[in-house]
C-alpha positions in Angstrom: 8.0 -25.8 -13.7 9.6 -22.7 -12.4 12.1 -22.6 -9.5 11.8 -19.5 -7.4 14.7 -18.5 -5.2 14.1 -16.3 -2.2 16.9 -14.8 -0.2 14.7 -13.1 2.4 11.1 -13.0 3.7 10.1 -10.3 1.2 11.3 -12.3 -1.7 9.5 -15.4 -0.3 6.1 -13.6 -0.1 6.6 -12.3 -3.6 7.4 -15.9 -4.8 4.3 -17.3 -3.0 2.1 -14.8 -4.9 3.6 -15.5 -8.3 4.2 -19.3 -8.1 1.8 -21.7 -9.8 1.0 -25.4 -9.3 4.1 -27.5 -10.1 6.5 -24.7 -9.3 9.0 -24.8 -6.4 10.3 -22.1 -4.0 13.8 -22.5 -2.6 15.2 -20.7 0.4 18.6 -20.9 2.1 17.2 -20.9 5.6 13.8 -21.3 7.2 14.1 -17.8 8.6 14.0 -16.6 5.0 10.4 -17.9 4.8 8.9 -16.9 8.2 9.7 -15.2 11.5 7.6 -17.5 13.6 7.0 -21.3 13.7 3.3 -21.0 13.3 3.7 -18.7 10.3 6.1 -21.2 8.7 3.8 -24.1 9.3 0.8 -22.2 7.8 2.9 -21.2 4.8 4.1 -24.8 4.2 0.6 -26.2 4.4 -0.7 -23.5 2.1 2.0 -24.2 -0.5 1.2 -27.9 -0.4 -2.5 -27.2 -0.9 -1.6 -25.3 -4.1 0.7 -28.0 -5.4 3.8 -25.8 -4.9 7.1 -27.4 -3.6 9.3 -25.9 -0.9 13.0 -26.5 -0.5 15.3 -25.3 2.3 18.9 -25.8 1.4 20.4 -25.4 4.9 18.2 -28.1 6.4 17.9 -30.4 3.4 14.1 -30.1 3.5 12.1 -30.8 0.4 8.3 -31.2 0.4 8.4 -32.8 -3.0 9.9 -36.0 -1.5 8.0 -38.7 0.4 9.6 -37.6 3.7 8.7 -34.0 2.9 5.1 -34.9 2.3 5.0 -36.7 5.6 6.3 -33.6 7.4 3.6 -31.6 5.8 1.0 -33.9 7.3 2.7 -33.5 10.7 2.6 -29.7 10.2 -1.2 -29.9 9.7 -1.6 -31.9 12.8 0.5 -29.4 14.8 -1.6 -26.5 13.6 -4.8 -28.3 14.6 -3.4 -29.1 18.0 -2.2 -25.6 18.5 -5.6 -24.2 17.5 -7.4 -26.5 19.9 -5.0 -25.6 22.7 -5.5 -21.9 21.9 -9.3 -22.3 22.0 -9.1 -24.3 25.3 -7.0 -21.6 27.0 -9.3 -18.9 25.6 -12.4 -20.6 27.1 -10.6 -21.1 30.4 -9.6 -17.5 30.5 -13.2 -16.3 29.6 -14.7 -18.5 32.3 -12.2 -17.3 34.9 -12.9 -13.6 33.9 -16.6 -14.2 34.1 -16.3 -15.6 37.6 -14.3 -12.5 38.6 -16.7 -10.2 36.9 -14.0 -8.9 34.5 -15.2 -10.3 31.2 -16.0 -7.5 28.7 -16.6 -9.4 25.5 -14.4 -10.8 22.8 -11.2 -9.1 21.8 -10.1 -8.7 18.1 -8.3 -11.8 16.8 -4.6 -11.1 16.3 -3.4 -11.7 12.8 0.0 -11.3 11.1 -0.7 -8.2 9.0 1.9 -9.2 6.3 0.5 -12.7 6.0 -3.1 -11.3 5.9 -2.2 -8.9 3.0 -0.4 -11.7 1.0 -3.3 -14.2 1.4 -6.0 -11.6 0.6 -3.9 -10.6 -2.5 -4.0 -14.2 -3.7 -7.7 -14.4 -3.1 -8.4 -11.2 -5.0 -6.2 -12.4 -7.8 -8.3 -15.5 -8.1 -5.5 -17.9 -7.2 -7.3 -19.2 -4.1 -10.9 -19.4 -2.9 -12.2 -17.4 0.0 -12.6 -20.6 2.0 -8.9 -21.4 1.5 -7.9 -17.8 2.5 -9.9 -18.2 5.7 -8.3 -21.5 6.4 -4.8 -20.1 6.0 -5.5 -17.2 8.2 -7.5 -19.3 10.7 -10.4 -16.8 10.6 -14.2 -17.3 10.4 -16.1 -15.8 7.5 -17.5 -12.8 9.5 -14.1 -11.9 10.9 -12.4 -12.4 7.5 -14.8 -10.1 5.5 -15.0 -7.6 8.4 -11.3 -7.2 8.4 -11.2 -6.7 4.6 -14.0 -4.1 4.9 -12.1 -2.3 7.6 -8.9 -2.3 5.5 -10.8 -0.9 2.5 -12.4 1.8 4.6 -9.0 2.8 6.1 -7.5 3.0 2.6 -10.3 5.2 1.5 -9.8 7.5 4.5 -6.1 7.7 3.7 -6.8 8.4 0.1 -9.3 11.2 0.9 -6.8 12.7 3.4 -4.1 12.6 0.7 -6.5 14.2 -1.8 -7.3 16.9 0.7 -3.6 17.6 1.3 -3.0 17.8 -2.5 -5.8 20.3 -2.9 -4.4 22.4 -0.1 -1.0 22.4 -1.7 -2.6 23.5 -5.0 -4.3 26.4 -3.3 -1.1 27.4 -1.7 0.7 27.3 -5.0 -2.0 29.3 -6.7 -1.9 31.9 -3.9 1.9 32.2 -4.1 1.6 32.5 -7.9 -0.8 35.4 -7.6 1.5 37.1 -5.1 4.4 36.7 -7.5 2.3 38.1 -10.3 1.3 41.1 -8.2 4.9 41.7 -7.3 5.9 41.5 -10.9 3.3 44.1 -11.9 4.7 46.4 -9.3 8.2 46.0 -10.7 6.9 46.6 -14.2 5.2 49.8 -13.2 8.3 51.0 -11.4 10.4 50.3 -14.4 7.9 52.1 -16.6 8.0 55.2 -14.5 11.8 55.0 -14.5 11.8 54.7 -18.3 9.5 57.7 -18.6 11.6 59.9 -16.4 14.9 58.9 -18.1 13.5 59.2 -21.7 11.8 62.5 -21.3 10.2 64.1 -24.4 12.6 62.3 -26.7 11.1 58.9 -26.1 7.8 57.7 -27.5 5.9 56.9 -24.3 3.2 55.2 -26.3 5.7 52.5 -27.3 7.0 52.1 -23.8 3.5 51.6 -22.4 2.8 49.1 -25.2 5.8 47.1 -24.2 4.8 47.2 -20.6 1.3 45.9 -21.4 2.8 43.1 -23.5 5.1 42.1 -20.6 2.1 42.1 -18.2 0.2 39.9 -20.6 3.1 37.5 -20.8 3.4 37.3 -17.1 -0.3 36.7 -16.7 -0.2 34.0 -19.4 2.7 32.3 -17.6 0.8 32.4 -14.4 -2.3 30.8 -16.0 -0.1 28.1 -17.6 1.5 27.4 -14.2 -2.0 27.0 -12.6 -3.2 24.7 -15.4 -0.1 22.5 -15.1 -0.5 22.2 -11.3 -4.2 21.1 -11.8 -3.1 18.5 -14.4 -0.5 17.1 -12.1 -3.0 16.8 -9.3 -5.6 15.1 -11.5 -3.0 12.7 -12.8 -1.8 11.8 -9.2 -5.4 11.4 -8.1 -6.2 9.0 -11.0 -3.0 7.0 -10.1 -4.1 6.8 -6.5 -7.6 5.6 -7.4 -6.0 3.0 -9.8 -3.8 1.7 -7.0 -6.8 1.5 -4.7 -8.8 -0.5 -7.2 -5.9 -2.9 -7.8 -5.6 -3.6 -4.1 
């Protein structure tokens, strides 16, 4: 058995993801586990379903005890009651809107985004079934899978935009590099003319020109190396982004 200690909500969500049946998660205060009562109730029921204990030091709350188990049952009843009340109010609102000619169809179901991400991560990791994930989020199959599809499509759009921005930066870097090389060539030519004028007949102009050509080749090689390195960096970053997309 592993005891996971969470000092804030972020640590709690991380512990929920890592914990296994038989483990226990300990928090100092209930606010370290959730910001809202319904979210806390859902989290406690989900942990109980997975066989994971929950302890709150400030309130002396321990789901591993007989009293704690009874409280979990009470939490489940509260969630069912709240859901029923929510559906009843929703139906009344729809009927009233229909009578007034204002009903325009069903609005998207509000879901805590952080809770949704953590539950979906558990599902993708194989720790819970799709049915259990839907139960925790209180979503129907069509809504659950549609939201996942929308998330994946948005991530792909963000990835493509990032890739486009990287390519634009690469083009800008290449253009700047060409400008720098052109300026360098001008400087080399100017220096060559200066050397010729200063050296006069006593200097072997052939050697000077050969040095100039060598300097030009070195500058061009440096430019090509710079472009190749930029391309490698972009390819590496693109692979890393794709890997992160697949892991999510």
